[in-house]
N, C-alpha and C positions, 0 to 999 in steps of 0.2 A: 756519453762525457768520454775519448778517450787517460789510456796511464796518465799521459804527459800534466792533458788537465785536470786529472786524476791529486799525479803529486801536486800542481800550484797552490790549488786548494785547500790540501793537507798542512800548505804555507812553505810550500818548496823542500819534504821534503824526497827522503837520498832515490835514483831510482829502484834499488835496494829494499828500503825499506816500504818504499809502493806497494814492492809483488810484499816483500811480505806480510800488505795490510789486506790489500782486494784477496789471499791468500787466500784468510778470516773464513771460521765453516762460517760465519756469521754473519757479512760482506756479501752483497745482492751477489747474487749469478749474475754474471755479462749476458747482454742483449743476442754480443756471437762475438766469435771469434772471427779474427780478417789473418789477414798472408799479412797483415801489419802488427797486430795486434788485435786484446780485448778492445770492447767499448760495453757501456755500461750505461746504461739510463739516466742521465744526470737525476732524474727525478728519487730512484734510490739512493744515490750517491749521499745526495744534500740527507736523504730523510734514515739514509745510517748516521752520517754525519752530527746531526740534531742529537745522536742520544749520542752515543761513542765518541766524538770528542765539543764537546758545549766547551773545549779552552775557543775551535773558531772560530771569527767571529762571521753573523749570519751577516751583515749584511759586505762580506764580500762575497757572496754568492750575485 
């Protein structure tokens, strides 16, 4: 899952807000840091969201 997918999954947050969230110490570490940006394991991001973003409906996954 790239930054754009994370933005969409978080309800369309701005790029700046997505960066703030993905830079948090408690956010999962990226799986890889590619030339086009960081990528995260979708399962890790979804697990983080279940704990920290209860306002996001699970049915959107």
